[in-house]
C-alpha positions, 0 to 999 in steps of 0.5 A: 462448464467445469473446464471453464471454471478451471480456466477462470483463475488463469484468465483472471491472472492474465487480466490482472497482468494486462491491467498492470502493464497498462498502469505501468505504461500510463506512468512511463509513456512520457519518458523514453527508455533511454532516459529511464535507463540513464536515471536508474544507472545514475543511482549507486548499485549499493543503494538500489540493492538496499532499496530492494532489501527494504522493499522485501522487508516492507512487503513482509511487514504488510502481511501483518495486516492480514495476520492481525485480521485473522486474529480479529475474525478468530480464524486459524490458518497457516501463517505462510498461507496468509503471507502468500495471499497478503503479499499478492493482494498488496502487490497487485492492489498497491500498483494497479489500484482498484483494491476493492476489486483486485484485493478482494478477489485475490483474498476470496480466491486463495482464502476460500480455497483453504477453507475460510468461509465467505462471510469470514473473508468478507469480515476480514476485508472490512477489517483491512479497509477500516484499519487501513484508513485508521492507520493512515489518519493516525500516522498522517495526523501525527506527522502533519502536527509535528512537521506542518509542511506548506501545502503545494498550491496545486492541491488547491486546498483551503489551508496553507499548511498541513497543520489543520489537516493533522488536527482533523485526522487525529480528531477522526481517530479519537472519534473512532476510539470513542465509538469503539469503546462506547458501541459494544453491540455487534452487528450480526450478519449470517453467522458472523458478528461484526464489531469494532476491533479491540483497542489493542488490535487497533493500536497494533495496526497504527503501529504497524502502519507507522513501520510500513510507511517508515520503510516505504519512505526509507526506500525512496529516501535511499534512492534520492541523491545525498543532500545535507539539507534533506534528512530522513526525518524531514523527508518522512513528512514530505513522503506521508503528505505525498502518500496521503494526497495520492491515496485520497486522489483515488488514482491507481498507485497515486500515479502522478499525484504522489510524484507531483507532491514530492517534486514540489516539496523537494529542497531547492538544492535537488534538481527536478530531473535528479528527484524524478530519476529516484521516483522512477527507480522507486516505482520500479523497485517498490511497485513494479518488481513486487507486482511481477513477482506476485503475478508469477506466484499467482499463475504458478499457484494456479498451474500447480493446482490444475496439475494436482487436480 
């Protein structure tokens, strides 16, 4: 039985790897390797290098969610351990989806091993999921009001533009803050009290979300062909709409949905193959590369634990 328990983490890592390979194959099976390679080669090396740098900065920014979460649950843990676990969790969850399973399992595995109680990890997970949607609604709502893009018909929504969606999103954010200020009573589960995060933490998370998605949008923007008609500010609105549609679709990584919205809203001066090439490069750099690094870190950490024990 002890032997089985020792092998379970490695089996879990291999399972994540298998699911990740499946997700990648589902995304790329329509395209030949030669086609993908040609599109990647067409992007200047300097832009690809800059995109990789921005990706590293983006995933570093994501660790801020867990750092704020540990402040919320009033738990002390070394920042490097939080960053390590957070990176693996987001790199895996962003690509293969099923974050309720993958991100939760990874956090329980590492934070639990470093002495964080199960109830506190559960509290942290509730915090990260709640505040993720708070950030999405706040950032998307603001962008949709400032830049009311025309909605792609393929989404089959009853609105012609994103303006009404922006209003709805910001009303939900306002409702959240009203509830957090009015509902002071905490819910006790076990030894832990579950309550709304403070307004300072909530506002910090919204700001962090804006930085996070601003970096992600800049990564894809760098990979697109230069076009005077597409500024970064204008593209940010397209990116947020595509991101929101992909997340709401619940498809792992927004596969297909995200790309469809970006292709639909691209300027007429950019051809579909050019944009698709940039999207493929973005998938490889922003999703698959961090995933492979995270899985390598995961397996390496488990092997190191086995060797030490």
